[in-house]
N, C-alpha and C positions, 0 to 999 in steps of 0.2 A: 631697441627698447621693446618694441611690440613682441619680438620673439621671446624675450625674457618674461614678459607679462604672460604670454601664451603658455610658457612652461610652468609658471607659477599657478596659473589657472588650472592647467591640466593636473598638476600635482595636487592642488586643493580638491579638485573633483575626485581624484583617485582616493584621497584620504577620506572624503565624505562617503564615497561609495563603499569603501572598506568598512567604515564605521557602521553604515546602514546594514551591510551584509552580516556583521557580527551581531547586531541587534536582532536581525531576523533569525539567525541561527539560535540565539538565546531564546527567542519566543517559541521556535519550533521544539527546542529541547524541553522547555517547560511544559508545552502542550503534550509532548511525547510522554513526559513523566506523569502527567494527569491520566493519560490513557493506560500507562503501565500500572498505576495505582488502581484504576478501574479493573484491569485484568486480574490483579492480585486479589482484589475483593471477591472476584468470581472464582478464585482458586487456581488461576492460571499463572504460569511463569513466563517471563519475556527475556530474551537474550539478544543482544545486538552484536554486530561485528563478526558475523559468521558468513559462510560462503553462499548460503541460499536462504530465502525467506519462505516460511511456511507456518501453518497452524496445524498442530497435531492433537486432535481431540482425545486420543487415547492417553497421551502423556500430559494433556492439559498444558501444552507448551507452545509458545510462539517464538520463532527465531526470525531476525531481521538482518538481511545482508548489509554489508558495509556500503554506505552511500551518503549523500548529503543529508544534513539534518532535516531539510524540508521533505525530500523524497523518503527518508526513513520514517517520518511522521505519516506521510500518505500511505506508505506500504504497511505500517503498523495498523492504521485504520482498516485497510483492506483485509489484513490477516485477522483482525478482530471481527470483521464481517464474516469470515469463515467460522470463527468461534460461535457467533450468534446463529449462523445457519445450522450448526450441528448441536445446538442446545437441546432440542427435542428430537431424539433419534427417530421416533415413529413418524413425526412430521417430515423430517429430513429424507427418510426413505420413500415417503409418499411424494414429496416434491421432486426428488431426483431418482426415480426408479431405475434408470439405466446404470447407475453406479454399482449395482450388484452384478452386472454382467461382465463378460470378458472385456478387457481394455481395448481390444481390436473391434468390438461391436460398435456400430454407428450410434446406437441408442446410448451406450456408455459415454461416447464422446460428446453427444448432444447434452446429456445431463451434466457432464463435467464442465463444459463451457457455460451452460446456464447457471451453474452454481458459482462460477467465477464472476459472472455479471452480477449476481445477487450479492456476492461478498463486497463488491465495490459499492453497491447501493446501500447495503447495511453499514458499511464503514462511514459513508457520508451521513447517514442517519444518526450514528453514534456521535459524530463530530457535532451535529446540530443539537443533540440531546445534552452534550457536555458544554455547549456554547463555545466550541472551538472552531466552528465553521467560518467565523469571521476572519481567521488568519489564512485560510486556504486560498491560494491563487488558483482560481477555477481553470484558467488556461493550462497551467502546469499540472494540476490534478488530472484534467482530461487527457493531457498528453501522456502522462505515465499510464493512466488507465487504458488508453487506446493502444499503447505499445504492448502492454501485458496481454490484453484481450486479443490483440492481433496475433500474438505468438501462439495462443491457445487455438484460435480459429485455424491458423495454418497447420498446426498439429492435427486438428480434427479432420482436415481434408487430405492429409498426407496418407497415401495408400499404404506406406510401410508402418504407419502408426507411431513413428518416432517424433518426439517434440522437436520443433524447428525454432531456432532463436531468431 
């Protein structure tokens, strides 16, 4: 009898957790849509389900790699951070002077990594401005942020200059 009860409880917990997961996915999808609307008002396009995430200021386009709804939302905020960083070209070149140098130059790498940090910061500021920060799981946000920044820092110290994942 206890065993049957245990299975029923386990099954109920699984159903509850699955229901909560679907609700969270819906919340992140709706928040993501709010950020996409924001980008479109700024004249940028956003595409999901591609192989790589990036913000391209020349094309005014953001692409987001295939991933969970939550991490896609966090990545979108980060890429919009790049969009914000590049809004004022003169200021951008002043803040990140090394980006005009050869990619193998240490000043280029430092400016590149610094701009990545700033994009994460700008992304969180946007979430706060849009009142979307309340849905962010800060532990998971910082985990994704740390993984991404770590890969750029490893690239920056790699003597061959190739990005390391």
